[in-house]
C-alpha positions, 0 to 999 in steps of 0.5 A: 333507279340505280340497274344494279340487280337487288337481291331478294326481298329475304335477303334485305328489308323490303322495299315495298309493302304487300299492300302496296305490291298488292296496289300495283297490281290492282292500278294495271289489271284496270288500266288492262280492263281499258286495254280491253275495254277499248279494244272490245268495244269496235266489236258490239259496235260493229252492228252499227257501224256496217249499217251506218258506214256501209261497210262489208264483213272483210272491212269490219273484219279489218277494222278488229284485224289488220288495221289493229293488230299488225301496229299492236303487235309489230311497234309492242317490240321496240316499245318493250325495248325501251322498256328494259332501259328506261322507266316502264311506269312511264312507257305505260303511262304515254301508251295508255294515254294515246289508246284512250285519246285514238278511243275517244277520237274514233266517235268523229270518224264518219267513214272507212278510213277515218275509222280505220285511222283511228282504229291503227292509233288504238293498236300504236297506242296499247303496243305499250301495256303489257308488256312493260306491265309483265315486267314489272309485275315480274319484279313485284312477285316471286317466281313462285308467285308469279303466274297467280300474280299474272292470271290476276293481271289478266282478268284486265281481258275478261272484266275489260270485254264484259265492261265493253260489252255491257256499256257499248251495247246499252249505249249504243242503243240508246244515244248512237256508237259515237257515243259509245266510243267517247265513254269508254275512251276520256277516263282512260286519260285520268287512270293514266295520271294516277298511275304515273303519279302512285305507282313506283318503278322497282329495283329490275331483278328485285325478287330473283334469287341470283343476280344476271346481267341486266346489259340490254341485248340486241333483239335478234339475241331475245328472240334467237335465246327465247326460240331455241326454248322448245317449250317456248316455241309450243307455248308461244303458237300454241297461245298464238291459235288460241287468239286465232280462235279467242279474237275472232268470237270476240270479233265475231259474236256480237255479230253472230247474235244479233243476225242468227238470234235477232238479239238487241245490242243491249241483249247481246252486250249483256249476254256475253259480257256476263258469259265472259266477264264471268266465266273468262275470270274464272278462267283467267284467274284458275289458270295461274292459280292451279299451275301455281298449285300444282306445278309445285308438283311437277311443272309440267302441269303450268302447260298441260291443264292449257291444254286440256281446256283448248281440248274441251271447248272444241266441241262446244264451240261447235254447239255454240254456232251450230244450234239454233236455241240460243239458250242452249247456245248462250250455255255451251258457251260458257264452257269454251270461255271457261275453258280456253281462258285457262292458258293465260296466269301459266303462259305469261309467268312461264314466259317471265320466268323462262326470259333472263332478267334483261331481256324479259319486257321483250321476251313478253313483246315477242310472245305477245308479237306471235299471238297478235300476229297469228291471232289478232291480226289474222283471226279477226280478219279470216272470219271476215273474208271466209264469211263473205266467201262463203257467200259470194262461191257458197251463194250462202245468206249473211247468217249460215255465212257467218255461222259457218266461217266460226264454225270453222276457226273453231276446230284450230283449238285443235293445233293449240291442244297440240302445242301446249303438250308438247312444252309441257315436256320440255319446260322443265329442261328449259327453265332448268337450262335459266338458271 
C-alpha cells in the first residue's frame, strides 16, 4: 500500500463502494463489541469470583482497574505508533486474537494472581483495538460524516456491555463463572480471521480535501501538538472524568444490585444489559448524529451536547444509589445510561478532526491513554478502596459502604460538564488552525 495521501473521492473514482464502507464499519463495530464483552464480563462475574477465590473489594476493583487499565492505556500508545506506519488491519487482527485468548484463559485461574495475569493479558491485547480502528474509519468516512461513523462504532460499548452482562449472568448461574470466560473468549479468534481476510487497508488521507505530510513524528510531538489545542485538553479531561464515573459504575453496579437488592446474577445481567445496551446505545448513536447535524450550524454543539448530558446525569445517579426501591433505581439508571454516552461520537470524531493525518492513530491513543489512566485505572479501583475504607473506618456493612462509594464517585460528573463546556469555547479556533 502506498503511503502517499490521495485526493477525495469527489476528485477521483472511489476505491470503495458505499456498501463496502458500511461493511467495514460493521465489522469494526463487532470487534468493539467483543472488546467490551471481554472487558465487561468480569463485573457480572465478580460476586461469584469474590466468593470462590475469597477476594476483597479492593482486589476486585484492581482486577477491573489497575491490572487491566495500566497496560491497556500505556501500550495503546506504542501500538498506535505501529498502526500509523504499518497495516492497521493487521494490528487490530493480532490484538483481537490476543485479548480473546487471554479472556478464555481467565476461566482457568485458580487464585487471584493467575486471574490478575490473565486480565493483564486482556488489557495488553485490547490496547491495539481502538486507535487503529479510529484511524481506519477516519480514512473511510469524510469529515462531515466522521462523528456519526465513530458514534456508530462506539455502539460496540453498550452492545458489548449488554451481551457481556446477559451472557455472563446466565452462564454463571447455570454453568459457573469459568465457563462464561470460555464462551465469550473463543469466538473472538474466529472474528480476527474474518477481519484479516475481508477488510482492506485504505490509503491514508483518502477522504481528506487536502494533502498533509504522512511522515511519522515523535510521540512527544503528538502530545505537544494535541495538548496545545485547548479544546482537546478540556475534551480529554472531560472524557476521562466521565470514564472515572462510568467504569466505576460498570464494574460495581452488578455487585451493588446483588448486595442492595438481592438480585441473582442472571437478573442483574438482564437488567443492566437491557438498560445499558438500549439506553446507552441510543445515547452513543445520537451523540454522534446530533453532533454532526447541529455542528453544521456551530461546531460548539459537538461539546455542548455531552456537557448537558453529564449535568443531567448527576441528580439521577444520586437517586440510583440512594433509593431502597429496586424499580426506582433501575428506572432512574436509564437516564444516566443515555445521557453519559452522548460524548463518544463527538469526542472521537473531533479528536480525528483536530489531529494531522500522520498522527491520527497516535492522537486516538493519547486520548484513550488520558481517558483510561484516569477513568479505567482509578475508577473501579477507587470505588473498591472507598468501599473497604467505609467498612473499616465508618463501620458500615458491605452493602452501605458500596452505596456511599458509588455516591461519592457519581459527583465527578460535574467535572465532566465543566470541561466539555470550556472545550466548546475553543473548538472552532482549534479546528480552523488545523486546516
